N, C-alpha and C positions, 0 to 999 in steps of 0.2 A: 220196422221195413214201411218206407210212406206207400201210399197205395199211388201214387202218382210219378211219372217217368221224369220229371223236374221237381225241383220243392226247395225251400231255404230261402235264407238271406242273402239275397242280391241287389249288390249296387249300382245304379245307374249311373256310371263312374264319370267324373269329370278330367275332362282332355285338357294338360297344362300343353301353353305355349310361350316358341319365344320370343325377343322382341320383333322380330321379322315377322313373327304371326304362323310358323312354321311350327308343326309337334314336337314338344319335347321329350323324346322318348326315352331317355333317360331317366326324367322327372316321371312321367308316369306309367314305366313298368316299378319304382320304387313306392309308387302311389297303388298299384295294383299289389306289390307284398301285402303295404301299409294294412288295405282293406281284408286282403286275406287273413293276415295274420289277427284282426284285429275281431274276426268273426265271421267274415263272410263268407257261402258256401260257394259264390261263385262271382267275375264281376262282369257285371251286363254293359261294357264299351260299346261306344259306338250308339247311341240312343240321342235322347233329348238333350238331355246334362249335357253330354259327352263332344253338341254340336256336329253332330253328327253329317247331318245335312250341307254345312256349310264344306263340307273337306267332297274331295274326287273319288270315283274307285278308287286309283290308285293310290290315292293317301289313304284310304282305308285297308286295303291290304296291306301296305307297309303297315300300317299301326299294328297291327294285329301279327304280319310276321315280324314285328321289331318285339313288341313284347315277349312272344313266343321263344325268339330268341334270348331272348333277354332271363330263360330259364323259366316264365310262370307255363302253369300247367295248360298245357289245349283244352282239358277238361274241365278249368276254372275257372271258363271263359264262355260268354254268350254274349255274339257280338247281334248289333243289331246290322240286316243286310237289304231289308226294304226300302227300295227307293221309287221314284215315279216310273221307270221304264221297265219293263219286267225284264228285258236281258242283262239289264244290267242287274237285277235283282238276283237272277239265274247266276251270273257270273260271280259278285259277290258273296251267296251263299254256298256255292262250286268251292269257293277258292277257300272258305274257312273250310268244309270238308275233308282238303285237302292237306288242310294245315292240321289236321287230327283236332280240331273243334265238329261238336256232334250241333249242339245249343245255339239256335239263333231265335233271334227277336225280329218278324218283320213284319212291319206299317204295309195294309194296302199299300194300291197307289194312288196318287195323295194330289193329281193336277186336278183332274174334273171334276164336277161337285154333282152331287143330286144322283151318280151311277144308283143302280140297282142291287138288291142282291143279288139276281143273276149275274149281273156281267164284275161283282165284287169273285163268285164264286168262280166263274170262268176266267176272270185274272187273275186268282191263288190257283186254279185249277192247273192251268198254262204252266205257269212257274214252280211247283212241285210235279208234274210231269216232266216237267223238261230236266231236273235235278234226278228224278228218279234213282235217287241213293237211299236204302232203308237205314243207314246210318244215321239221317238229318230227324232232329226233334226241334219241331217249332212253336213258336210262342207267339200266337199273333196279337197283332199290339192297337190295342183299341183309345186313340187320343182323338177325339174329334175335334174340340175346343182348339186344337193348333191343325193335325192334318185335315179338318173339312171332311174324312169323310166314316160315318159308325163302322161301326161291326155290330149288327142286329144279333140278336140270340139265334132267331132259326138260324141266319146265315153260320152260324159257330158250331151250332148244333151237325147242319151242314157237311159243312168242311172235315169236324170229329166225327162222323160217319163215313164218310168217302175218302180218306187219309188214316185209319184207324193208327195208332203208333208212330204216326209221323206228327199230327193235330194234337200238340196234347196238353196246350196250357193256353191262357191269353193274358194279357197284360192289359185290367181296368185302370185307367191313366184320369176319368173324365172324374172318379171322385164321388162315384154313382154307387153307394152301397147297395140297394134295391136291387141297381142292374147285377151286382157282383152276385150276388144269391140265385135270380135267378139264369145266371149261367151255370152255377154249382146246380144248381135244383135239375136244371135243363142234361148235365152233362158232368155225371156224378164224379168222375174220374177225368176228369180237365180239371188241371190244375190254377187256378184263378190266382191273380196276384192284385192287390192292390197298387198303386204307383204312387200313395200316402201312406208314410210312414204311421201315423196315430193309427190308418184302418186294419192295419197287420192285424194285431190283437182282435179282434172283435171280427174282423173274417177268417181268422183259425178258428175261433170256436161254432165258426160256422161250418166248416171246410172247407178253408183255404187253403194255400200252398203255400205261403211263406210272402216275402212282400221282393219288388224291382222299385226300389225308390229313390230317390237323391240325398234325404240326409243321410243315409247310412254310406255317403262320403268324412260325416264325422262320429258316426253314434254308431256304428255295427254293431259294437260291444252290447249297448242296451239292445239292441234289435233280436242278437243272436238269443240273450240270456232269456226274454220273451218268447219266439220261434221255440225253444229246448226246455222253457220251462209251462208255458200258459197251462197245459194241463196237468199239471203236480201239483197237488194239494199242500204239499210241503212250501211248494215255492210261490206260495200267493205275494212275502212282501216283496221279496225278491222279482220279480215281474212287474208287482208295480211301481217299487222304486224305477225300475229299467223305462215302464210308459209313461211316467213322470216325465223323466227326463229324457223321452223321445218327443212328448209332446209341445214341452217346451224350444227344444232345438228348432223341431219342423215350422213352431211357429215364429224363430225371429229369422231362420231361414224365408220364410213369407214378407220379411219388413220391406226391401227392396224386391222390385225383377228377380224372378228367382234365380237362374241358373248363373247371372256375375255375383248375387248374394253368396250362394254356395261356393262359389270358385274365391270371394274374398274373406271367406270364412275358411276356407280350408289353410290357404294361408296364414291367414291371421293364426289360424289353431298351431300349426305345424315350425311357426315361424319363417317362411319360406316367400321370399317376396318374387312372384312374378305371375304369381296365379290370379290374380287379377284378370289377365287379358284375355282376350275375347275377337272371334273374327265378326268383321262387319256382315249383317245389320244388326249383331246384337251389339252393347257398349258396357263397359266398363262401369261398375261403379266411379261414382266420384272421391276424391281424397277425402272431403266432407263423410261421406256415405260410410267408406268403409274406416276412418276415426270412431263414428259412431258407434260402428261394432264392435270394436275391440272390449271397452270397456262391458258391454251387454252378454258378450260370450264371456268372457270372467267369470260369471257372474250367473252364468246359468250353472246347474247341479253335474 
């Protein structure tokens, strides 16, 4: 039994689009099934890799509703609900709860930069007090290289103390291993998740809770092997082989801009056209870049 309220391998799922750049709901549901079948404990949809901030509130609600209607267990979903406006974050989170989804990843309000910890605490407090639902489990989202808003260890500690059992985790996507260690030390029962696949194994050994990562769209089975076997002396060889595969796939996914590369790789690996589409301002890889990836994928372990 894990000491964490939320733990495991979570895929930061990519969102497939139709030719008109509307969401391909049927393909997305199939992708979620594929991720769960491959070993993910849950699908962290509508995050950075999922292009969440390119969708309206109505579209985000429909994505969640449609994937549940397609048969995906709400307990196997962890959507991103944090946006710049607090009322919309409250609305998206309440909607998730109404659909039976208890776990969410929550960005801070991210438009105004240079705000204080007191301001961020007030924003999260206003959000959580408005929702006022003990079923809710919140994973805070620290991705300052994109959001421009860092979540300090002191701020996270304040939120965990003020909202016990509600604020239960943090996704650390800056890739700062020392910061992850500091979070674990400050909040021993807080589930700390790296956003970079190769960091899951070393962080598990430090008391981490799993991962929420982009390359899990492609190698969830290897991540699950590491998660299940990292502390088992009899599984050392299997874990080392899985980790080598994780490192290789992650390295390839960083060959070009990551989100379009992940989407192109999903399409190549599964033999599905159309995965390369993104909503502007993000742009797809060029045909030559996609052609470059295909043989390199084939050569991966």
